[in-house]
Chimera marker file (.cmm) of the C-alpha trace (Angstrom):
<marker_set name="trace">
<marker id="1" x="46.786" y="180.218" z="83.515" r="1" g="1" b="0" radius="0.5"/>
<marker id="2" x="48.116" y="177.357" z="85.618" r="1" g="1" b="0" radius="0.5"/>
<marker id="3" x="46.904" y="177.152" z="89.204" r="1" g="1" b="0" radius="0.5"/>
<marker id="4" x="49.598" y="178.583" z="91.472" r="1" g="1" b="0" radius="0.5"/>
<marker id="5" x="51.880" y="176.115" z="93.155" r="1" g="1" b="0" radius="0.5"/>
<marker id="6" x="52.480" y="176.765" z="96.767" r="1" g="1" b="0" radius="0.5"/>
<marker id="7" x="55.963" y="178.180" z="97.320" r="1" g="1" b="0" radius="0.5"/>
<marker id="8" x="58.305" y="176.312" z="99.568" r="1" g="1" b="0" radius="0.5"/>
<marker id="9" x="58.227" y="177.384" z="103.209" r="1" g="1" b="0" radius="0.5"/>
<marker id="10" x="61.330" y="179.358" z="102.413" r="1" g="1" b="0" radius="0.5"/>
<marker id="11" x="62.632" y="180.544" z="99.080" r="1" g="1" b="0" radius="0.5"/>
<marker id="12" x="66.107" y="179.601" z="100.241" r="1" g="1" b="0" radius="0.5"/>
<marker id="13" x="66.863" y="175.999" z="101.151" r="1" g="1" b="0" radius="0.5"/>
<marker id="14" x="68.872" y="175.168" z="104.245" r="1" g="1" b="0" radius="0.5"/>
<marker id="15" x="71.712" y="174.016" z="101.990" r="1" g="1" b="0" radius="0.5"/>
<marker id="16" x="71.694" y="177.283" z="100.048" r="1" g="1" b="0" radius="0.5"/>
<marker id="17" x="71.587" y="179.291" z="103.239" r="1" g="1" b="0" radius="0.5"/>
<marker id="18" x="74.536" y="177.317" z="104.628" r="1" g="1" b="0" radius="0.5"/>
<marker id="19" x="76.514" y="177.984" z="101.446" r="1" g="1" b="0" radius="0.5"/>
<marker id="20" x="75.835" y="181.714" z="101.761" r="1" g="1" b="0" radius="0.5"/>
<marker id="21" x="76.814" y="181.609" z="105.438" r="1" g="1" b="0" radius="0.5"/>
<marker id="22" x="80.087" y="179.852" z="104.551" r="1" g="1" b="0" radius="0.5"/>
<marker id="23" x="80.968" y="182.398" z="101.867" r="1" g="1" b="0" radius="0.5"/>
<marker id="24" x="83.569" y="185.022" z="102.659" r="1" g="1" b="0" radius="0.5"/>
<marker id="25" x="81.096" y="187.879" z="102.454" r="1" g="1" b="0" radius="0.5"/>
<marker id="26" x="80.064" y="190.755" z="104.678" r="1" g="1" b="0" radius="0.5"/>
<marker id="27" x="76.648" y="190.642" z="106.350" r="1" g="1" b="0" radius="0.5"/>
<marker id="28" x="75.166" y="192.968" z="103.746" r="1" g="1" b="0" radius="0.5"/>
<marker id="29" x="76.639" y="190.895" z="100.904" r="1" g="1" b="0" radius="0.5"/>
<marker id="30" x="75.164" y="187.736" z="102.438" r="1" g="1" b="0" radius="0.5"/>
<marker id="31" x="71.765" y="189.437" z="102.667" r="1" g="1" b="0" radius="0.5"/>
<marker id="32" x="71.975" y="190.492" z="99.008" r="1" g="1" b="0" radius="0.5"/>
<marker id="33" x="73.064" y="186.983" z="98.025" r="1" g="1" b="0" radius="0.5"/>
<marker id="34" x="70.048" y="185.471" z="99.763" r="1" g="1" b="0" radius="0.5"/>
<marker id="35" x="67.754" y="188.048" z="98.187" r="1" g="1" b="0" radius="0.5"/>
<marker id="36" x="69.199" y="187.391" z="94.734" r="1" g="1" b="0" radius="0.5"/>
<marker id="37" x="68.878" y="183.613" z="95.015" r="1" g="1" b="0" radius="0.5"/>
<marker id="38" x="65.284" y="183.952" z="96.219" r="1" g="1" b="0" radius="0.5"/>
<marker id="39" x="64.521" y="186.451" z="93.454" r="1" g="1" b="0" radius="0.5"/>
<marker id="40" x="65.903" y="184.100" z="90.811" r="1" g="1" b="0" radius="0.5"/>
<marker id="41" x="63.592" y="181.348" z="92.022" r="1" g="1" b="0" radius="0.5"/>
<marker id="42" x="60.613" y="183.714" z="91.919" r="1" g="1" b="0" radius="0.5"/>
<marker id="43" x="61.533" y="184.943" z="88.435" r="1" g="1" b="0" radius="0.5"/>
<marker id="44" x="61.731" y="181.327" z="87.240" r="1" g="1" b="0" radius="0.5"/>
<marker id="45" x="58.240" y="180.734" z="88.632" r="1" g="1" b="0" radius="0.5"/>
<marker id="46" x="56.867" y="183.890" z="86.996" r="1" g="1" b="0" radius="0.5"/>
<marker id="47" x="58.449" y="182.938" z="83.664" r="1" g="1" b="0" radius="0.5"/>
<marker id="48" x="56.870" y="179.492" z="83.945" r="1" g="1" b="0" radius="0.5"/>
<marker id="49" x="53.478" y="181.135" z="84.489" r="1" g="1" b="0" radius="0.5"/>
<marker id="50" x="53.962" y="183.061" z="81.223" r="1" g="1" b="0" radius="0.5"/>
<marker id="51" x="55.461" y="180.029" z="79.437" r="1" g="1" b="0" radius="0.5"/>
<marker id="52" x="58.581" y="181.956" z="78.514" r="1" g="1" b="0" radius="0.5"/>
<marker id="53" x="62.271" y="181.915" z="79.391" r="1" g="1" b="0" radius="0.5"/>
<marker id="54" x="63.373" y="183.984" z="82.372" r="1" g="1" b="0" radius="0.5"/>
<marker id="55" x="65.512" y="186.131" z="80.108" r="1" g="1" b="0" radius="0.5"/>
<marker id="56" x="62.427" y="187.029" z="78.078" r="1" g="1" b="0" radius="0.5"/>
<marker id="57" x="60.480" y="188.388" z="81.037" r="1" g="1" b="0" radius="0.5"/>
<marker id="58" x="59.750" y="192.069" z="80.811" r="1" g="1" b="0" radius="0.5"/>
<marker id="59" x="59.442" y="194.585" z="83.606" r="1" g="1" b="0" radius="0.5"/>
<marker id="60" x="55.760" y="194.917" z="82.768" r="1" g="1" b="0" radius="0.5"/>
<marker id="61" x="55.179" y="191.164" z="83.108" r="1" g="1" b="0" radius="0.5"/>
<marker id="62" x="56.860" y="191.073" z="86.519" r="1" g="1" b="0" radius="0.5"/>
<marker id="63" x="54.807" y="194.032" z="87.730" r="1" g="1" b="0" radius="0.5"/>
<marker id="64" x="51.636" y="192.478" z="86.283" r="1" g="1" b="0" radius="0.5"/>
<marker id="65" x="52.363" y="189.199" z="88.076" r="1" g="1" b="0" radius="0.5"/>
<marker id="66" x="52.849" y="190.995" z="91.414" r="1" g="1" b="0" radius="0.5"/>
<marker id="67" x="49.617" y="192.943" z="90.887" r="1" g="1" b="0" radius="0.5"/>
<marker id="68" x="47.708" y="189.715" z="90.182" r="1" g="1" b="0" radius="0.5"/>
<marker id="69" x="49.194" y="187.934" z="93.203" r="1" g="1" b="0" radius="0.5"/>
<marker id="70" x="48.408" y="190.969" z="95.373" r="1" g="1" b="0" radius="0.5"/>
<marker id="71" x="44.820" y="190.973" z="94.119" r="1" g="1" b="0" radius="0.5"/>
<marker id="72" x="44.451" y="187.286" z="94.970" r="1" g="1" b="0" radius="0.5"/>
<marker id="73" x="45.809" y="188.005" z="98.470" r="1" g="1" b="0" radius="0.5"/>
<marker id="74" x="43.353" y="190.871" z="98.992" r="1" g="1" b="0" radius="0.5"/>
<marker id="75" x="40.315" y="189.064" z="97.591" r="1" g="1" b="0" radius="0.5"/>
<marker id="76" x="40.937" y="185.442" z="98.641" r="1" g="1" b="0" radius="0.5"/>
<marker id="77" x="43.343" y="185.718" z="101.552" r="1" g="1" b="0" radius="0.5"/>
<marker id="78" x="47.034" y="185.148" z="102.099" r="1" g="1" b="0" radius="0.5"/>
<marker id="79" x="46.826" y="181.379" z="101.706" r="1" g="1" b="0" radius="0.5"/>
<marker id="80" x="45.434" y="181.701" z="98.163" r="1" g="1" b="0" radius="0.5"/>
<marker id="81" x="48.306" y="183.921" z="97.010" r="1" g="1" b="0" radius="0.5"/>
<marker id="82" x="51.662" y="182.584" z="95.868" r="1" g="1" b="0" radius="0.5"/>
<marker id="83" x="53.654" y="184.947" z="98.063" r="1" g="1" b="0" radius="0.5"/>
<marker id="84" x="52.788" y="184.593" z="101.724" r="1" g="1" b="0" radius="0.5"/>
<marker id="85" x="53.613" y="188.031" z="103.087" r="1" g="1" b="0" radius="0.5"/>
<link id1="1" id2="2" r="1" g="1" b="0" radius="0.2"/>
<link id1="2" id2="3" r="1" g="1" b="0" radius="0.2"/>
<link id1="3" id2="4" r="1" g="1" b="0" radius="0.2"/>
<link id1="4" id2="5" r="1" g="1" b="0" radius="0.2"/>
<link id1="5" id2="6" r="1" g="1" b="0" radius="0.2"/>
<link id1="6" id2="7" r="1" g="1" b="0" radius="0.2"/>
<link id1="7" id2="8" r="1" g="1" b="0" radius="0.2"/>
<link id1="8" id2="9" r="1" g="1" b="0" radius="0.2"/>
<link id1="9" id2="10" r="1" g="1" b="0" radius="0.2"/>
<link id1="10" id2="11" r="1" g="1" b="0" radius="0.2"/>
<link id1="11" id2="12" r="1" g="1" b="0" radius="0.2"/>
<link id1="12" id2="13" r="1" g="1" b="0" radius="0.2"/>
<link id1="13" id2="14" r="1" g="1" b="0" radius="0.2"/>
<link id1="14" id2="15" r="1" g="1" b="0" radius="0.2"/>
<link id1="15" id2="16" r="1" g="1" b="0" radius="0.2"/>
<link id1="16" id2="17" r="1" g="1" b="0" radius="0.2"/>
<link id1="17" id2="18" r="1" g="1" b="0" radius="0.2"/>
<link id1="18" id2="19" r="1" g="1" b="0" radius="0.2"/>
<link id1="19" id2="20" r="1" g="1" b="0" radius="0.2"/>
<link id1="20" id2="21" r="1" g="1" b="0" radius="0.2"/>
<link id1="21" id2="22" r="1" g="1" b="0" radius="0.2"/>
<link id1="22" id2="23" r="1" g="1" b="0" radius="0.2"/>
<link id1="23" id2="24" r="1" g="1" b="0" radius="0.2"/>
<link id1="24" id2="25" r="1" g="1" b="0" radius="0.2"/>
<link id1="25" id2="26" r="1" g="1" b="0" radius="0.2"/>
<link id1="26" id2="27" r="1" g="1" b="0" radius="0.2"/>
<link id1="27" id2="28" r="1" g="1" b="0" radius="0.2"/>
<link id1="28" id2="29" r="1" g="1" b="0" radius="0.2"/>
<link id1="29" id2="30" r="1" g="1" b="0" radius="0.2"/>
<link id1="30" id2="31" r="1" g="1" b="0" radius="0.2"/>
<link id1="31" id2="32" r="1" g="1" b="0" radius="0.2"/>
<link id1="32" id2="33" r="1" g="1" b="0" radius="0.2"/>
<link id1="33" id2="34" r="1" g="1" b="0" radius="0.2"/>
<link id1="34" id2="35" r="1" g="1" b="0" radius="0.2"/>
<link id1="35" id2="36" r="1" g="1" b="0" radius="0.2"/>
<link id1="36" id2="37" r="1" g="1" b="0" radius="0.2"/>
<link id1="37" id2="38" r="1" g="1" b="0" radius="0.2"/>
<link id1="38" id2="39" r="1" g="1" b="0" radius="0.2"/>
<link id1="39" id2="40" r="1" g="1" b="0" radius="0.2"/>
<link id1="40" id2="41" r="1" g="1" b="0" radius="0.2"/>
<link id1="41" id2="42" r="1" g="1" b="0" radius="0.2"/>
<link id1="42" id2="43" r="1" g="1" b="0" radius="0.2"/>
<link id1="43" id2="44" r="1" g="1" b="0" radius="0.2"/>
<link id1="44" id2="45" r="1" g="1" b="0" radius="0.2"/>
<link id1="45" id2="46" r="1" g="1" b="0" radius="0.2"/>
<link id1="46" id2="47" r="1" g="1" b="0" radius="0.2"/>
<link id1="47" id2="48" r="1" g="1" b="0" radius="0.2"/>
<link id1="48" id2="49" r="1" g="1" b="0" radius="0.2"/>
<link id1="49" id2="50" r="1" g="1" b="0" radius="0.2"/>
<link id1="50" id2="51" r="1" g="1" b="0" radius="0.2"/>
<link id1="51" id2="52" r="1" g="1" b="0" radius="0.2"/>
<link id1="52" id2="53" r="1" g="1" b="0" radius="0.2"/>
<link id1="53" id2="54" r="1" g="1" b="0" radius="0.2"/>
<link id1="54" id2="55" r="1" g="1" b="0" radius="0.2"/>
<link id1="55" id2="56" r="1" g="1" b="0" radius="0.2"/>
<link id1="56" id2="57" r="1" g="1" b="0" radius="0.2"/>
<link id1="57" id2="58" r="1" g="1" b="0" radius="0.2"/>
<link id1="58" id2="59" r="1" g="1" b="0" radius="0.2"/>
<link id1="59" id2="60" r="1" g="1" b="0" radius="0.2"/>
<link id1="60" id2="61" r="1" g="1" b="0" radius="0.2"/>
<link id1="61" id2="62" r="1" g="1" b="0" radius="0.2"/>
<link id1="62" id2="63" r="1" g="1" b="0" radius="0.2"/>
<link id1="63" id2="64" r="1" g="1" b="0" radius="0.2"/>
<link id1="64" id2="65" r="1" g="1" b="0" radius="0.2"/>
<link id1="65" id2="66" r="1" g="1" b="0" radius="0.2"/>
<link id1="66" id2="67" r="1" g="1" b="0" radius="0.2"/>
<link id1="67" id2="68" r="1" g="1" b="0" radius="0.2"/>
<link id1="68" id2="69" r="1" g="1" b="0" radius="0.2"/>
<link id1="69" id2="70" r="1" g="1" b="0" radius="0.2"/>
<link id1="70" id2="71" r="1" g="1" b="0" radius="0.2"/>
<link id1="71" id2="72" r="1" g="1" b="0" radius="0.2"/>
<link id1="72" id2="73" r="1" g="1" b="0" radius="0.2"/>
<link id1="73" id2="74" r="1" g="1" b="0" radius="0.2"/>
<link id1="74" id2="75" r="1" g="1" b="0" radius="0.2"/>
<link id1="75" id2="76" r="1" g="1" b="0" radius="0.2"/>
<link id1="76" id2="77" r="1" g="1" b="0" radius="0.2"/>
<link id1="77" id2="78" r="1" g="1" b="0" radius="0.2"/>
<link id1="78" id2="79" r="1" g="1" b="0" radius="0.2"/>
<link id1="79" id2="80" r="1" g="1" b="0" radius="0.2"/>
<link id1="80" id2="81" r="1" g="1" b="0" radius="0.2"/>
<link id1="81" id2="82" r="1" g="1" b="0" radius="0.2"/>
<link id1="82" id2="83" r="1" g="1" b="0" radius="0.2"/>
<link id1="83" id2="84" r="1" g="1" b="0" radius="0.2"/>
<link id1="84" id2="85" r="1" g="1" b="0" radius="0.2"/>
</marker_set>
């Protein structure tokens, strides 16, 4: 497995956030847009870890990845995990 890259400070760039803000969407739709964009980036990273296309990811692989990242966080600390929450 490839050593985890550190995620950007934010999963949403300032430019992306500005585009969402400028969209004619309700507050809840803007929140879901931000969540979806961030999720896409995370799914791309997970797919890269498995050396497969995003569309080939399975539910089990996503869950497995989260379990592994959670284990790293518990055993090695937040800074060692990919996700920093």
